[in-house]
All heavy atoms as an XYZ file, in Angstrom:
890
protein
N      -8.087     25.174     -0.749
C      -6.752     24.972     -1.296
C      -6.387     23.495     -1.203
O      -6.562     22.864     -0.167
C      -5.765     25.817     -0.500
C      -4.367     25.694     -0.983
S      -3.348     26.911     -0.128
C      -1.789     26.347     -0.612
N      -5.878     22.933     -2.292
C      -5.507     21.511     -2.282
C      -4.382     21.235     -1.287
O      -3.548     22.094     -1.011
C      -5.048     21.251     -3.706
C      -5.598     22.356     -4.532
C      -5.730     23.534     -3.618
N      -4.377     20.025     -0.798
C      -3.380     19.610      0.183
C      -2.015     19.451     -0.495
O      -1.880     18.685     -1.445
C      -3.836     18.297      0.813
C      -3.024     17.911      2.019
O      -2.092     18.648      2.375
O      -3.340     16.864      2.620
N      -0.982     20.136     -0.023
C       0.338     20.023     -0.656
C       0.952     18.627     -0.502
O       1.825     18.249     -1.290
C       1.183     21.080      0.039
C       0.455     21.432      1.280
C      -0.994     21.130      1.044
N       0.485     17.868      0.489
C       1.017     16.508      0.640
C       0.635     15.628     -0.539
O       1.401     14.720     -0.906
C       0.524     15.906      1.947
C       1.092     16.611      3.176
C       0.524     16.054      4.426
N      -0.890     16.377      4.492
C      -1.686     16.039      5.475
N      -1.225     15.343      6.490
N      -2.970     16.363      5.457
N      -0.538     15.872     -1.126
C      -0.951     15.086     -2.295
C      -0.049     15.400     -3.483
O       0.351     14.499     -4.221
C      -2.432     15.349     -2.619
C      -3.285     14.798     -1.484
C      -2.815     14.714     -3.950
C      -4.759     15.038     -1.629
N       0.277     16.681     -3.653
C       1.201     17.044     -4.736
C       2.588     16.455     -4.503
O       3.237     16.000     -5.451
C       1.280     18.563     -4.870
C       0.027     19.173     -5.420
C      -0.706     20.048     -4.656
C      -0.427     18.855     -6.688
C      -1.867     20.617     -5.154
C      -1.586     19.406     -7.199
C      -2.311     20.297     -6.429
N       3.045     16.446     -3.269
C       4.342     15.853     -2.953
C       4.329     14.346     -3.224
O       5.274     13.804     -3.801
C       4.713     16.121     -1.490
N       3.235     13.687     -2.834
C       3.115     12.247     -3.098
C       3.127     11.980     -4.598
O       3.821     11.074     -5.076
C       1.828     11.698     -2.472
C       1.535     10.279     -2.866
C       2.237      9.237     -2.292
C       0.582      9.996     -3.817
C       1.988      7.926     -2.659
C       0.322      8.694     -4.190
C       1.027      7.658     -3.616
N       2.361     12.768     -5.360
C       2.301     12.564     -6.809
C       3.659     12.805     -7.453
O       4.069     12.051     -8.361
C       1.238     13.494     -7.411
N       4.376     13.818     -6.989
C       5.702     14.102     -7.556
C       6.666     12.962     -7.269
O       7.412     12.531     -8.174
C       6.240     15.407     -6.982
N       6.670     12.473     -6.039
C       7.556     11.360     -5.694
C       7.176     10.100     -6.456
O       8.040      9.357     -6.935
C       7.555     11.130     -4.171
C       8.226     12.311     -3.469
C       8.253      9.827     -3.802
C       8.070     12.310     -1.973
N       5.873      9.855     -6.606
C       5.405      8.685     -7.355
C       5.854      8.765     -8.809
O       6.376      7.780     -9.359
C       3.877      8.577     -7.264
C       3.238      7.422     -8.030
C       3.588      6.104     -7.363
C       1.734      7.600     -8.087
N       5.683      9.912     -9.427
C       6.064     10.070    -10.831
C       7.583      9.941    -10.997
O       8.052      9.251    -11.909
C       5.547     11.421    -11.378
C       4.020     11.374    -11.487
C       6.181     11.753    -12.718
C       3.385     12.724    -11.745
N       8.339     10.583    -10.115
C       9.797     10.511    -10.222
C      10.323      9.094     -9.997
O      11.175      8.608    -10.751
C      10.450     11.474     -9.225
C      10.333     12.956     -9.558
C      10.857     13.794     -8.383
C      11.099     13.275    -10.820
N       9.819      8.423     -8.979
C      10.337      7.089     -8.660
C       9.943      6.061     -9.710
O      10.754      5.213    -10.090
C       9.883      6.656     -7.271
O       8.485      6.578     -7.211
N       8.716      6.123    -10.193
C       8.317      5.148    -11.218
C       8.991      5.456    -12.554
O       9.342      4.525    -13.293
C       6.787      5.109    -11.377
O       6.294      6.421    -11.644
C       6.125      4.555    -10.142
N       9.202      6.722    -12.861
C       9.932      7.071    -14.088
C      11.366      6.549    -14.013
O      11.894      6.020    -15.000
C       9.950      8.584    -14.290
O       8.648      9.075    -14.448
N      11.989      6.706    -12.851
C      13.350      6.201    -12.666
C      13.378      4.676    -12.778
O      14.294      4.104    -13.376
C      13.899      6.650    -11.318
C      15.331      6.297    -11.109
C      16.334      7.008    -11.754
C      15.690      5.249    -10.292
C      17.672      6.681    -11.568
C      17.012      4.905    -10.106
C      18.007      5.625    -10.751
N      12.363      4.004    -12.225
C      12.325      2.541    -12.304
C      12.187      2.071    -13.746
O      12.820      1.090    -14.151
C      11.151      2.010    -11.470
N      11.375      2.768    -14.527
C      11.223      2.377    -15.932
C      12.439      2.744    -16.766
O      12.784      2.028    -17.702
C       9.959      3.007    -16.531
C       8.713      2.257    -16.193
C       7.796      2.783    -15.299
C       8.452      1.010    -16.741
C       6.644      2.084    -14.974
C       7.311      0.309    -16.426
C       6.404      0.844    -15.544
N      13.112      3.846    -16.419
C      14.250      4.283    -17.210
C      15.523      3.501    -16.899
O      16.277      3.133    -17.802
C      14.505      5.771    -16.984
N      15.767      3.224    -15.625
C      17.043      2.642    -15.225
C      16.938      1.252    -14.593
O      17.953      0.599    -14.392
C      17.737      3.565    -14.231
C      17.924      5.003    -14.709
C      19.019      5.135    -15.662
N      20.258      4.803    -14.969
C      21.432      4.875    -15.504
N      21.574      5.285    -16.726
N      22.502      4.545    -14.821
N      15.737      0.819    -14.244
C      15.582     -0.449    -13.543
C      15.458     -1.631    -14.486
O      15.216     -1.484    -15.686
N      15.609     -2.793    -13.896
C      15.426     -4.019    -14.652
C      13.965     -4.430    -14.648
O      13.060     -3.665    -14.258
N      13.713     -5.641    -15.055
C      12.349     -6.150    -15.114
C      11.628     -6.123    -13.779
O      10.476     -5.652    -13.698
N      12.238     -6.618    -12.696
C      11.547     -6.589    -11.400
C      11.216     -5.170    -10.931
O      10.153     -4.942    -10.353
C      12.541     -7.269    -10.455
C      13.372     -8.124    -11.325
C      13.486     -7.398    -12.618
N      12.126     -4.241    -11.185
C      11.856     -2.854    -10.782
C      10.707     -2.258    -11.580
O       9.881     -1.521    -11.037
C      13.118     -1.990    -10.944
C      14.190     -2.265     -9.912
C      14.977     -3.549    -10.184
O      14.991     -4.019    -11.337
O      15.560     -4.080     -9.232
N      10.626     -2.584    -12.832
C       9.512     -2.090    -13.654
C       8.201     -2.692    -13.187
O       7.180     -1.994    -13.117
C       9.782     -2.403    -15.121
C      10.926     -1.586    -15.669
C      11.225     -1.926    -17.103
N      12.369     -1.128    -17.535
C      13.186     -1.490    -18.483
N      13.017     -2.632    -19.131
N      14.207     -0.714    -18.806
N       8.193     -3.975    -12.899
C       6.969     -4.601    -12.390
C       6.604     -4.047    -11.024
O       5.428     -3.885    -10.702
C       7.116     -6.122    -12.343
C       6.886     -6.747    -13.681
C       7.816     -7.338    -14.479
C       5.652     -6.817    -14.391
N       7.235     -7.771    -15.636
C       5.908     -7.467    -15.598
C       4.356     -6.398    -14.118
C       4.915     -7.707    -16.552
C       3.368     -6.639    -15.057
C       3.636     -7.280    -16.246
N       7.613     -3.755    -10.202
C       7.340     -3.126     -8.908
C       6.692     -1.769     -9.068
O       5.780     -1.399     -8.322
N       7.158     -1.003    -10.052
C       6.544      0.300    -10.327
C       5.110      0.136    -10.791
O       4.228      0.911    -10.400
C       7.361      1.045    -11.373
N       4.849     -0.887    -11.588
C       3.473     -1.141    -12.039
C       2.581     -1.475    -10.846
O       1.457     -0.985    -10.744
C       3.444     -2.285    -13.089
C       2.034     -2.770    -13.338
C       4.097     -1.832    -14.379
N       3.096     -2.278     -9.917
C       2.317     -2.636     -8.725
C       2.013     -1.390     -7.898
O       0.881     -1.183     -7.448
C       3.057     -3.702     -7.873
C       2.406     -3.886     -6.528
C       3.119     -5.028     -8.627
N       2.990     -0.531     -7.707
C       2.792      0.672     -6.896
C       1.790      1.619     -7.556
O       0.907      2.164     -6.894
C       4.142      1.368     -6.637
C       4.984      0.505     -5.691
C       3.935      2.752     -6.052
C       6.390      0.987     -5.512
N       1.904      1.798     -8.875
C       0.960      2.673     -9.579
C      -0.444      2.078     -9.523
O      -1.431      2.798     -9.310
C       1.420      2.913    -11.027
C       0.343      3.574    -11.851
C       2.684      3.756    -11.040
N      -0.550      0.759     -9.682
C      -1.866      0.125     -9.607
C      -2.462      0.238     -8.204
O      -3.670      0.488     -8.056
C      -1.762     -1.343    -10.018
N      -1.630      0.084     -7.178
C      -2.125      0.240     -5.801
C      -2.637      1.661     -5.572
O      -3.673      1.858     -4.936
C      -1.009     -0.088     -4.807
C      -0.667     -1.552     -4.720
S       0.785     -1.892     -3.706
C       0.254     -1.311     -2.116
N      -1.926      2.635     -6.111
C      -2.354      4.035     -5.968
C      -3.670      4.266     -6.699
O      -4.575      4.915     -6.162
C      -1.270      4.980     -6.515
O      -0.043      4.712     -5.836
C      -1.652      6.420     -6.319
N      -3.787      3.722     -7.902
C      -5.026      3.893     -8.670
C      -6.210      3.225     -7.982
O      -7.316      3.794     -7.932
C      -4.838      3.329    -10.077
N      -6.000      2.036     -7.436
C      -7.086      1.341     -6.720
C      -7.482      2.127     -5.481
O      -8.670      2.262     -5.174
C      -6.655     -0.095     -6.360
C      -6.454     -0.934     -7.616
C      -7.703     -0.753     -5.464
C      -5.778     -2.274     -7.352
N      -6.508      2.671     -4.767
C      -6.821      3.441     -3.565
C      -7.623      4.686     -3.897
O      -8.601      5.003     -3.231
C      -5.532      3.817     -2.829
C      -5.771      4.499     -1.505
C      -6.398      3.575     -0.478
O      -5.984      2.434     -0.320
N      -7.411      4.042      0.208
N      -7.197      5.426     -4.937
C      -7.953      6.618     -5.326
C      -9.331      6.242     -5.854
O     -10.301      6.968     -5.633
C      -7.183      7.438     -6.367
C      -6.102      8.278     -5.758
C      -4.826      8.251     -6.278
C      -6.353      9.102     -4.675
C      -3.818      9.022     -5.730
C      -5.355      9.877     -4.110
C      -4.076      9.838     -4.652
N      -9.430      5.124     -6.567
C     -10.730      4.668     -7.047
C     -11.663      4.273     -5.919
O     -12.873      4.520     -5.983
N     -11.105      3.699     -4.883
C     -11.951      3.298     -3.747
C     -12.462      4.512     -2.983
O     -13.476      4.428     -2.292
C     -11.181      2.372     -2.803
O     -10.173      3.071     -2.112
N     -11.778      5.649     -3.098
C     -12.258      6.877     -2.455
C     -13.588      7.321     -3.063
O     -14.437      7.870     -2.372
C     -11.228      8.001     -2.627
C      -9.947      7.792     -1.907
C     -10.065      8.048     -0.423
O     -10.884      8.873     -0.030
O      -9.320      7.408      0.325
N     -13.749      7.101     -4.366
C     -14.978      7.525     -5.032
C     -16.121      6.550     -4.793
O     -17.284      6.933     -4.808
C     -14.743      7.691     -6.533
C     -13.812      8.811     -6.851
C     -12.545      8.560     -7.367
C     -14.175     10.123     -6.606
C     -11.678      9.599     -7.655
C     -13.316     11.180     -6.875
C     -12.068     10.911     -7.414
N     -15.791      5.271     -4.589
C     -16.831      4.260     -4.354
C     -17.410      4.397     -2.957
O     -18.606      4.402     -2.764
C     -16.260      2.846     -4.587
C     -15.892      2.683     -6.058
C     -17.247      1.787     -4.152
C     -15.169      1.396     -6.368
N     -16.563      4.494     -1.991
C     -17.021      4.626     -0.612
C     -15.986      5.370      0.199
O     -14.794      5.072      0.136
N     -16.434      6.350      0.950
C     -15.505      7.141      1.752
C     -14.962      6.307      2.899
O     -15.663      5.488      3.477
C     -16.205      8.381      2.277
C     -15.299      9.394      2.882
N     -13.977      9.512      2.516
C     -15.496     10.348      3.803
C     -13.416     10.493      3.200
N     -14.325     11.015      3.996
N     -13.699      6.532      3.230
C     -13.064      5.779      4.309
C     -13.714      6.134      5.640
O     -13.981      7.288      5.934
C     -11.583      6.093      4.376
C     -10.808      5.583      3.200
C      -9.342      5.890      3.354
O      -8.911      6.605      4.243
N      -8.532      5.343      2.452
N     -13.936      5.092      6.410
C     -14.477      5.280      7.755
C     -13.410      4.846      8.745
O     -12.794      3.801      8.573
C     -15.732      4.434      7.933
C     -16.807      4.741      6.934
C     -17.971      3.776      7.107
C     -18.923      3.870      5.974
N     -18.603      2.989      4.879
N     -13.227      5.620      9.781
C     -12.197      5.298     10.740
C     -12.722      4.455     11.899
O     -11.955      4.081     12.764
C     -11.542      6.582     11.267
C     -10.752      7.289     10.213
C     -11.213      8.458      9.643
C      -9.552      6.765      9.763
C     -10.489      9.103      8.665
C      -8.819      7.401      8.790
C      -9.284      8.564      8.229
N     -14.009      4.171     11.917
C     -14.551      3.349     12.994
C     -14.663      1.888     12.584
O     -15.053      1.056     13.380
C     -15.923      3.883     13.447
C     -16.932      3.958     12.350
N     -17.647      2.875     11.945
C     -17.327      4.997     11.574
C     -18.456      3.232     10.967
N     -18.282      4.508     10.716
N     -14.315      1.572     11.341
C     -14.314      0.184     10.901
C     -13.197     -0.012      9.873
O     -12.539      0.938      9.472
C     -15.675     -0.171     10.273
O     -15.873      0.576      9.087
N     -12.997     -1.238      9.469
C     -11.957     -1.557      8.502
C     -12.406     -1.085      7.123
O     -13.524     -1.351      6.696
C     -11.672     -3.070      8.496
C     -10.678     -3.429      7.427
C     -11.181     -3.522      9.858
N     -11.531     -0.369      6.436
C     -11.819      0.142      5.100
C     -11.561     -0.964      4.078
O     -10.421     -1.434      3.941
C     -10.960      1.368      4.829
C     -11.188      1.940      3.462
O     -12.323      1.852      2.965
O     -10.241      2.499      2.891
N     -12.595     -1.368      3.365
C     -12.476     -2.465      2.403
C     -11.530     -2.101      1.260
O     -10.777     -2.950      0.771
C     -13.855     -2.846      1.863
C     -13.886     -4.031      0.913
C     -13.357     -5.287      1.604
C     -15.281     -4.250      0.388
N     -11.552     -0.842      0.842
C     -10.647     -0.425     -0.234
C      -9.184     -0.597      0.136
O      -8.373     -1.053     -0.673
N      -8.836     -0.264      1.368
C      -7.453     -0.433      1.821
C      -7.072     -1.900      1.938
O      -5.924     -2.275      1.666
C      -7.251      0.261      3.157
O      -7.413      1.642      3.018
N      -8.024     -2.735      2.318
C      -7.755     -4.186      2.378
C      -7.470     -4.722      0.982
O      -6.543     -5.510      0.782
C      -8.934     -4.938      3.037
C      -8.738     -6.434      2.946
C      -9.097     -4.510      4.480
N      -8.245     -4.275      0.005
C      -8.038     -4.716     -1.379
C      -6.682     -4.235     -1.890
O      -5.936     -4.996     -2.519
C      -9.183     -4.207     -2.271
C      -8.879     -4.441     -3.744
C     -10.494     -4.865     -1.897
N      -6.332     -2.991     -1.608
C      -5.043     -2.442     -2.044
C      -3.889     -3.208     -1.408
O      -2.933     -3.591     -2.096
C      -4.950     -0.933     -1.707
C      -3.543     -0.419     -1.886
C      -5.913     -0.143     -2.552
N      -3.955     -3.459     -0.125
C      -2.871     -4.188      0.550
C      -2.811     -5.648      0.090
O      -1.718     -6.210     -0.023
C      -3.026     -4.093      2.058
C      -2.722     -2.696      2.574
O      -1.992     -1.951      1.876
O      -3.213     -2.335      3.651
N      -3.956     -6.246     -0.179
C      -3.959     -7.613     -0.707
C      -3.312     -7.659     -2.092
O      -2.531     -8.575     -2.398
C      -5.386     -8.154     -0.801
O      -5.975     -8.203      0.453
N      -3.642     -6.676     -2.921
C      -3.013     -6.589     -4.240
C      -1.503     -6.404     -4.098
O      -0.737     -6.994     -4.867
C      -3.624     -5.435     -5.040
C      -3.032     -5.288     -6.412
C      -3.426     -6.119     -7.453
C      -2.046     -4.342     -6.663
C      -2.870     -5.992     -8.703
C      -1.479     -4.215     -7.913
C      -1.899     -5.038     -8.927
O      -1.336     -4.931    -10.173
N      -1.069     -5.603     -3.133
C       0.356     -5.409     -2.905
C       1.057     -6.681     -2.487
O       2.158     -6.982     -2.955
N       0.425     -7.454     -1.606
C       1.012     -8.734     -1.180
C       1.145     -9.672     -2.371
O       2.195    -10.293     -2.578
C       0.168     -9.385     -0.050
C       0.605    -10.812      0.193
C       0.268     -8.583      1.215
N       0.087     -9.773     -3.162
C       0.115    -10.688     -4.317
C       1.121    -10.199     -5.366
O       1.916    -10.991     -5.888
C      -1.301    -10.819     -4.912
C      -2.209    -11.534     -3.928
C      -1.266    -11.545     -6.255
C      -3.675    -11.471     -4.276
N       1.103     -8.899     -5.667
C       1.999     -8.368     -6.693
C       3.464     -8.467     -6.310
O       4.285     -8.982     -7.076
N       3.807     -7.983     -5.129
C       5.197     -8.051     -4.696
C       5.620     -9.489     -4.413
O       6.781     -9.848     -4.606
C       5.441     -7.170     -3.479
C       5.456     -5.706     -3.789
C       4.618     -4.836     -3.118
C       6.294     -5.198     -4.760
C       4.630     -3.479     -3.402
C       6.314     -3.845     -5.056
C       5.473     -2.993     -4.377
N       4.670    -10.320     -3.961
C       4.988    -11.732     -3.746
C       5.337    -12.438     -5.041
O       6.269    -13.256     -5.088
N       4.586    -12.132     -6.105
C       4.891    -12.730     -7.407
C       6.242    -12.258     -7.919
O       7.012    -13.053     -8.474
C       3.786    -12.372     -8.411
N       6.553    -10.987     -7.704
C       7.877    -10.487     -8.111
C       8.965    -11.181     -7.295
O      10.003    -11.568     -7.829
C       7.945     -8.949     -7.945
C       6.973     -8.271     -8.902
C       9.362     -8.450     -8.180
C       6.799     -6.796     -8.639
N       8.725    -11.362     -6.001
C       9.722    -11.997     -5.132
C       9.992    -13.448     -5.525
O      11.110    -13.946     -5.347
C       9.274    -11.928     -3.671
N       8.983    -14.116     -6.055
C       9.179    -15.511     -6.463
C      10.118    -15.645     -7.659
O      10.845    -16.638     -7.772
C       7.833    -16.154     -6.807
C       6.930    -16.495     -5.632
C       5.579    -16.995     -6.138
C       7.572    -17.540     -4.746
N      10.091    -14.665     -8.548
C      10.841    -14.800     -9.793
C      12.074    -13.901     -9.887
O      12.939    -14.135    -10.722
C       9.924    -14.527    -10.983
C       8.818    -15.543    -11.074
C       7.519    -15.219    -10.724
C       9.084    -16.845    -11.478
C       6.505    -16.148    -10.787
C       8.081    -17.790    -11.539
C       6.788    -17.430    -11.196
O       5.794    -18.368    -11.251
N      12.157    -12.872     -9.062
C      13.292    -11.951     -9.140
C      14.442    -12.451     -8.278
O      14.225    -13.075     -7.243
C      12.866    -10.563     -8.668
N      15.631    -12.159     -8.710
C      16.816    -12.528     -7.930
C      17.325    -11.312     -7.184
O      18.491    -10.940     -7.280
C      17.877    -13.082     -8.856
C      17.388    -14.352     -9.560
C      18.484    -14.945    -10.333
N      19.513    -15.356     -9.376
C      20.186    -16.458     -9.455
N      19.987    -17.271    -10.448
N      21.115    -16.752     -8.557
N      16.406    -10.673     -6.457
C      16.728     -9.483     -5.686
C      16.092     -9.610     -4.312
O      15.133    -10.342     -4.125
C      16.212     -8.226     -6.386
C      16.950     -7.910     -7.683
C      16.157     -6.928     -8.488
N      16.849     -6.388     -9.634
C      17.077     -7.024    -10.759
N      16.730     -8.291    -10.871
N      17.683     -6.430    -11.768
N      16.619     -8.839     -3.369
C      16.098     -8.909     -2.000
C      14.930     -7.974     -1.757
O      14.077     -8.246     -0.920
C      17.214     -8.602     -1.003
N      14.855     -6.837     -2.480
C      13.834     -5.841     -2.167
C      12.405     -6.355     -2.331
O      11.533     -5.931     -1.562
C      14.066     -4.542     -2.960
C      13.782     -4.619     -4.415
C      14.676     -4.815     -5.419
C      12.499     -4.501     -5.038
N      14.043     -4.841     -6.624
C      12.690     -4.638     -6.421
C      11.206     -4.306     -4.573
C      11.660     -4.585     -7.342
C      10.166     -4.245     -5.480
C      10.394     -4.382     -6.854
N      12.087     -7.247     -3.292
C      10.697     -7.720     -3.358
C      10.272     -8.510     -2.118
O       9.101     -8.480     -1.731
C      10.658     -8.582     -4.613
C      11.791     -8.125     -5.444
C      12.847     -7.723     -4.465
N      11.213     -9.201     -1.500
C      10.889     -9.937     -0.272
C      10.547     -8.949      0.843
O       9.583     -9.134      1.589
C      12.074    -10.851      0.137
C      12.305    -11.897     -0.952
C      11.797    -11.506      1.485
C      13.572    -12.687     -0.775
N      11.335     -7.869      0.937
C      11.061     -6.843      1.939
C       9.730     -6.151      1.664
O       8.955     -5.891      2.600
C      12.194     -5.810      1.960
C      13.427     -6.335      2.589
C      14.506     -6.886      1.950
C      13.709     -6.387      3.989
N      15.446     -7.267      2.878
C      14.981     -6.968      4.142
C      13.024     -5.986      5.120
C      15.563     -7.163      5.366
C      13.624     -6.180      6.355
C      14.864     -6.762      6.467
N       9.475     -5.838      0.399
C       8.214     -5.171      0.055
C       7.029     -6.065      0.370
O       5.996     -5.604      0.874
C       8.212     -4.778     -1.429
N       7.159     -7.355      0.082
C       6.084     -8.299      0.386
C       5.850     -8.392      1.890
O       4.700     -8.379      2.351
C       6.418     -9.699     -0.172
O       6.681     -9.589     -1.575
C       5.268    -10.662      0.047
N       6.926     -8.464      2.661
C       6.767     -8.584      4.110
C       6.140     -7.322      4.705
O       5.312     -7.412      5.620
C       8.097     -8.892      4.783
O       9.003     -7.835      4.595
N       6.497     -6.163      4.195
C       5.871     -4.925      4.689
C       4.398     -4.866      4.321
O       3.571     -4.373      5.112
C       6.631     -3.705      4.150
C       8.038     -3.519      4.713
C       8.747     -2.403      3.974
C       7.986     -3.249      6.197
N       4.047     -5.368      3.150
C       2.632     -5.407      2.767
C       1.859     -6.419      3.625
O       0.700     -6.185      3.957
C       2.489     -5.762      1.291
C       2.789     -4.623      0.362
C       1.890     -3.428      0.595
O       2.395     -2.332      0.742
N       0.608     -3.612      0.638
N       2.499     -7.499      4.005
C       1.853     -8.474      4.895
C       1.594     -7.831      6.248
O       0.529     -8.026      6.855
C       2.700     -9.760      5.019
C       2.657    -10.541      3.707
C       2.206    -10.632      6.173
C       3.631    -11.702      3.645
N       2.552     -7.051      6.750
C       2.343     -6.333      8.010
C       1.167     -5.371      7.895
O       0.335     -5.274      8.809
C       3.605     -5.581      8.410
C       4.728     -6.399      8.984
C       5.970     -5.525      9.153
C       4.323     -7.006     10.295
N       1.108     -4.646      6.802
C       0.016     -3.699      6.594
C      -1.322     -4.419      6.502
O      -2.324     -3.977      7.077
C       0.273     -2.890      5.322
O      -0.765     -1.979      5.101
N      -1.354     -5.531      5.797
C      -2.602     -6.307      5.663
C      -3.019     -6.908      6.995
O      -4.204     -6.930      7.330
C      -2.410     -7.401      4.617
C      -3.629     -8.218      4.243
C      -4.702     -7.332      3.622
C      -3.242     -9.325      3.281
N      -2.052     -7.365      7.783
C      -2.406     -7.968      9.078
C      -2.960     -6.930     10.047
O      -3.743     -7.265     10.929
C      -1.205     -8.682      9.680
O      -0.191     -7.749      9.992
N      -2.572     -5.668      9.886
C      -3.142     -4.633     10.757
C      -4.633     -4.457     10.519
O      -5.364     -4.127     11.452
C      -2.402     -3.314     10.552
O      -2.714     -2.758      9.302
N      -5.093     -4.683      9.298
C      -6.536     -4.609      9.021
C      -7.274     -5.715      9.772
O      -8.360     -5.496     10.309
C      -6.814     -4.721      7.532
C      -6.241     -3.607      6.729
N      -6.650     -2.295      6.870
C      -5.294     -3.609      5.764
C      -5.980     -1.549      6.027
N      -5.142     -2.327      5.342
N      -6.701     -6.900      9.772
C      -7.341     -8.010     10.472
C      -7.317     -7.809     11.983
O      -8.269     -8.135     12.672
C      -6.686     -9.336     10.089
C      -6.907     -9.696      8.649
C      -5.850     -9.755      7.769
C      -8.177     -9.954      8.171
C      -6.044    -10.070      6.437
C      -8.393    -10.268      6.847
C      -7.317    -10.334      5.976
N      -6.220     -7.254     12.489
C      -6.151     -6.962     13.931
C      -7.195     -5.920     14.308
O      -7.820     -5.998     15.374
C      -4.760     -6.477     14.297
N      -7.394     -4.954     13.455
C      -8.404     -3.922     13.732
C      -9.802     -4.519     13.715
O     -10.673     -4.124     14.486
C      -8.284     -2.814     12.696
C      -9.350     -1.769     12.810
C      -8.744     -0.455     13.166
N      -9.764      0.508     13.477
C      -9.891      1.662     12.900
N      -9.034      2.011     11.980
N     -10.839      2.483     13.248
N     -10.042     -5.469     12.817
C     -11.356     -6.103     12.757
C     -11.618     -6.944     14.001
O     -12.740     -6.981     14.502
C     -11.460     -6.973     11.496
C     -12.792     -7.625     11.293
C     -13.922     -6.635     11.068
O     -13.709     -5.565     10.526
N     -15.115     -6.996     11.493
N     -10.597     -7.607     14.496
C     -10.760     -8.458     15.676
C     -11.012     -7.627     16.922
O     -11.886     -7.929     17.729
C      -9.520     -9.367     15.859
C      -9.550    -10.073     17.191
C      -9.446    -10.370     14.731
N     -10.235     -6.560     17.092
C     -10.351     -5.725     18.278
C     -10.735     -4.311     17.855
O      -9.914     -3.567     17.341
C      -9.028     -5.720     19.043
C      -9.146     -5.018     20.381
O     -10.256     -4.592     20.751
O      -8.118     -4.901     21.065
N     -11.961     -3.952     18.065
C     -12.461     -2.633     17.653
C     -11.818     -1.500     18.455
O     -11.794     -0.369     18.014
C     -13.982     -2.555     17.816
C     -14.736     -3.568     17.008
C     -14.663     -3.225     15.547
C     -15.543     -4.198     14.784
N     -15.492     -4.008     13.377
N     -11.288     -1.790     19.634
C     -10.669     -0.761     20.468
C      -9.169     -0.636     20.243
O      -8.474     -0.020     21.052
C     -10.935     -1.057     21.953
C     -12.413     -1.027     22.258
O     -13.154     -0.238     21.681
N     -12.835     -1.900     23.149
N      -8.679     -1.211     19.164
C      -7.247     -1.218     18.894
C      -6.692      0.200     18.770
O      -5.606      0.492     19.272
C      -6.949     -2.008     17.623
C      -5.482     -2.148     17.243
C      -4.737     -2.937     18.298
C      -5.358     -2.805     15.890
N      -7.446      1.085     18.146
C      -6.978      2.460     17.977
C      -6.763      3.132     19.333
O      -5.810      3.884     19.518
C      -7.956      3.255     17.127
C      -7.514      4.642     16.693
C      -6.218      4.559     15.885
C      -8.605      5.320     15.883
N      -7.628      2.850     20.295
C      -7.456      3.430     21.629
C      -6.172      2.922     22.286
O      -5.465      3.676     22.940
C      -8.661      3.091     22.501
C      -9.946      3.738     22.029
C     -11.142      3.274     22.830
O     -10.942      2.514     23.814
O     -12.253      3.642     22.474
N      -5.871      1.653     22.105
C      -4.636      1.111     22.679
C      -3.401      1.679     22.001
O      -2.393      1.957     22.639
C      -4.609     -0.423     22.557
C      -5.582     -1.099     23.480
C      -6.691     -1.748     22.970
C      -5.379     -1.081     24.850
C      -7.590     -2.370     23.823
C      -6.269     -1.698     25.714
C      -7.362     -2.339     25.198
O      -8.244     -2.945     26.025
N      -3.476      1.906     20.707
C      -2.339      2.471     19.998
C      -2.084      3.904     20.395
O      -0.935      4.351     20.435
C      -2.565      2.379     18.487
C      -2.564      0.967     17.899
C      -2.898      1.016     16.434
C      -1.231      0.297     18.132
N      -3.133      4.645     20.691
C      -2.964      6.029     21.129
C      -2.633      6.123     22.605
O      -2.240      7.163     23.102
C      -4.261      6.812     20.888
C      -4.514      7.157     19.458
C      -5.649      8.097     19.360
N      -6.800      7.603     20.065
C      -8.051      7.730     19.686
N      -8.330      8.361     18.580
N      -9.050      7.248     20.393
N      -2.817      5.057     23.348
C      -2.546      5.075     24.783
C      -3.762      5.387     25.619
O      -3.649      5.567     26.835
N      -4.945      5.442     24.996
C      -6.163      5.740     25.726
C      -6.814      4.484     26.318
O      -7.647      4.582     27.202
C      -7.211      6.415     24.826
C      -6.699      7.740     24.309
O      -5.731      8.266     24.866
O      -7.284      8.249     23.322
N      -6.476      3.310     25.775
C      -7.122      2.070     26.214
C      -6.705      1.653     27.584
O      -5.611      1.934     28.065
N      -7.578      1.006     28.247
C      -7.295      0.543     29.610
C      -7.173     -0.962     29.621
O      -7.838     -1.684     29.062
C      -8.410      0.961     30.549
C      -8.732      2.436     30.443
C      -8.036      3.224     31.547
N      -8.478      4.598     31.545
C      -7.830      5.567     30.941
N      -6.786      5.315     30.229
N      -8.244      6.808     31.011
């Protein structure tokens, strides 16, 4: 049986991007394009190589890098605050990949198992 969380994600993605295209301005439409592209790249990376939890997933690094670049470009030209927030959250997500690469035991520390 398919995972209902995937259907919920797809429904929210379709509703939010449809709303952005119907009622949003230019920055909101470009933001929706970035989010849809990030989703497509992530699903595409699943077919190229399965995610491994013992190392940094290259597909997720590419997706987060694309998010930083896409939302950063929107933040440079839009006169809104949300692209700055979206860019900063993507930078946090991207930096977690680098932290994981530096310290292989990071997951143990996050779970509280590390000494």
